[in-house]
C-alpha positions as CSV (number, residue, x, y, z in Angstrom):
1,M,85.9,49.2,-147.9
2,S,86.9,45.6,-147.2
3,Q,89.8,46.4,-144.9
4,E,87.2,48.4,-143.0
5,N,85.2,45.2,-142.7
6,V,88.2,43.4,-141.2
7,E,88.3,46.1,-138.5
8,I,84.6,45.8,-137.8
9,V,85.0,42.0,-137.3
10,R,88.0,42.7,-135.0
11,R,85.8,45.0,-132.9
12,L,83.1,42.4,-132.9
13,Y,85.4,39.8,-131.3
14,S,86.6,42.4,-128.8
15,A,83.0,43.2,-127.8
16,W,82.2,39.5,-127.4
17,N,85.2,38.9,-125.2
18,V,84.0,41.4,-122.7
19,R,80.3,40.5,-123.3
20,D,79.4,44.0,-124.4
21,V,76.0,43.4,-125.9
22,K,75.5,47.1,-126.8
23,A,78.7,47.1,-128.9
24,V,77.8,43.9,-130.6
25,T,74.4,45.2,-131.6
26,E,75.9,48.4,-132.9
27,L,78.2,46.4,-135.2
28,T,75.5,44.1,-136.5
29,H,72.4,44.5,-138.6
30,P,69.2,44.1,-136.5
31,N,68.4,40.9,-138.4
32,V,72.0,39.5,-138.3
33,E,72.1,35.7,-138.6
34,W,74.5,33.3,-137.1
35,I,74.8,29.8,-138.5
36,P,76.5,27.6,-135.8
37,D,78.9,24.8,-136.7
38,R,76.8,21.8,-137.3
39,R,78.4,19.9,-134.4
40,V,76.7,22.3,-132.0
41,G,73.3,20.9,-132.9
42,H,71.6,24.3,-132.9
43,G,69.8,26.0,-135.8
44,P,70.4,29.6,-137.0
45,V,70.3,32.4,-134.4
46,R,69.0,35.8,-135.4
47,G,69.5,39.2,-133.8
48,G,72.6,40.6,-132.1
49,E,71.4,40.1,-128.5
50,N,70.3,36.5,-129.3
51,I,73.7,35.8,-130.8
52,V,75.5,37.1,-127.7
53,R,73.2,35.0,-125.5
54,F,73.9,32.0,-127.7
55,F,77.7,32.4,-127.3
56,M,77.4,33.0,-123.6
57,D,75.3,29.8,-123.2
58,Q,78.0,27.9,-125.2
59,A,80.7,29.2,-122.8
60,E,78.8,28.6,-119.6
61,P,80.0,25.0,-118.9
62,F,83.6,26.1,-118.9
63,E,85.6,27.5,-116.0
64,E,87.8,29.2,-118.6
65,F,86.9,30.1,-122.1
66,R,89.0,32.3,-124.4
67,V,88.7,33.0,-128.1
68,E,91.6,34.5,-129.9
69,A,91.4,35.6,-133.5
70,E,94.7,34.5,-135.1
71,R,94.3,35.4,-138.8
72,F,91.9,37.5,-140.9
73,W,91.3,37.3,-144.7
74,D,89.8,40.4,-146.4
75,L,87.4,39.1,-149.0
76,D,85.5,42.2,-150.1
77,D,82.1,41.8,-148.5
78,K,83.3,38.8,-146.4
79,V,85.9,38.3,-143.7
80,L,87.3,34.9,-142.9
81,V,88.8,34.4,-139.5
82,F,90.9,31.6,-138.0
83,L,90.3,31.3,-134.3
84,R,92.0,29.6,-131.4
85,T,89.6,28.6,-128.7
86,T,91.0,27.5,-125.4
87,G,89.6,26.8,-121.9
88,R,89.0,24.4,-119.1
89,G,85.8,22.5,-118.2
90,A,84.1,23.7,-115.0
91,V,83.3,20.2,-113.8
92,S,86.0,18.0,-115.3
93,G,88.9,20.5,-115.2
94,A,90.0,19.2,-118.6
95,G,91.6,21.7,-120.9
96,F,91.0,22.1,-124.6
97,D,92.7,23.9,-127.4
98,I,90.9,23.9,-130.7
99,R,91.3,25.8,-134.0
100,I,88.2,26.8,-135.9
101,G,87.0,29.2,-138.5
102,H,84.3,31.8,-138.9
103,L,83.1,33.4,-142.1
104,W,81.4,36.8,-141.8
105,T,79.4,38.7,-144.4
106,L,79.1,42.5,-144.1
107,R,76.9,45.1,-145.8
108,D,77.0,48.8,-145.4
109,G,79.4,48.6,-142.5
110,L,77.4,46.1,-140.5
111,V,77.7,42.4,-140.0
112,V,74.7,40.7,-141.6
113,R,75.7,37.0,-141.3
114,G,78.2,34.7,-139.7
115,E,79.0,31.0,-140.1
116,G,80.8,28.8,-137.7
117,H,83.1,26.0,-139.1
118,A,84.4,23.0,-137.2
119,N,87.9,23.3,-138.7
120,R,89.9,25.7,-140.8
121,D,89.8,23.6,-144.0
122,E,86.0,23.7,-143.9
123,A,86.1,27.5,-143.4
124,L,88.6,28.0,-146.2
125,E,86.3,25.9,-148.5
126,A,83.2,27.9,-147.5
127,A,85.1,31.1,-148.4
128,G,86.2,29.7,-151.8
129,L,89.9,29.5,-150.7
130,S,92.5,26.9,-150.0
131,E,95.6,27.2,-148.0
């Protein structure tokens, strides 16, 4: 079942990259919860449509904004993902290239919770792993 969970999370990122709200909501539980990285300064977000809106709002100040999943860990009911986020500010034109982690919890084939982590070490620790 857990390899299936990895595939669900892959599809979730694909849907987000094209801003397919319908696909995101089909992959997530109606009460899905997103816990943003604490640097974002935002509390938990609930519901698939609200989470998509949250991520779109976060990407709005950027002329370019790309998220590439680089590595997945299959952890039974959880999936840890290392991401590379790149882009360029709309006003400043300054580029960025950061590496972060997300930890997803799945139940019955749906994403029920996600956590954003400021760096990969923090994400590994949250998943109970070390690299």
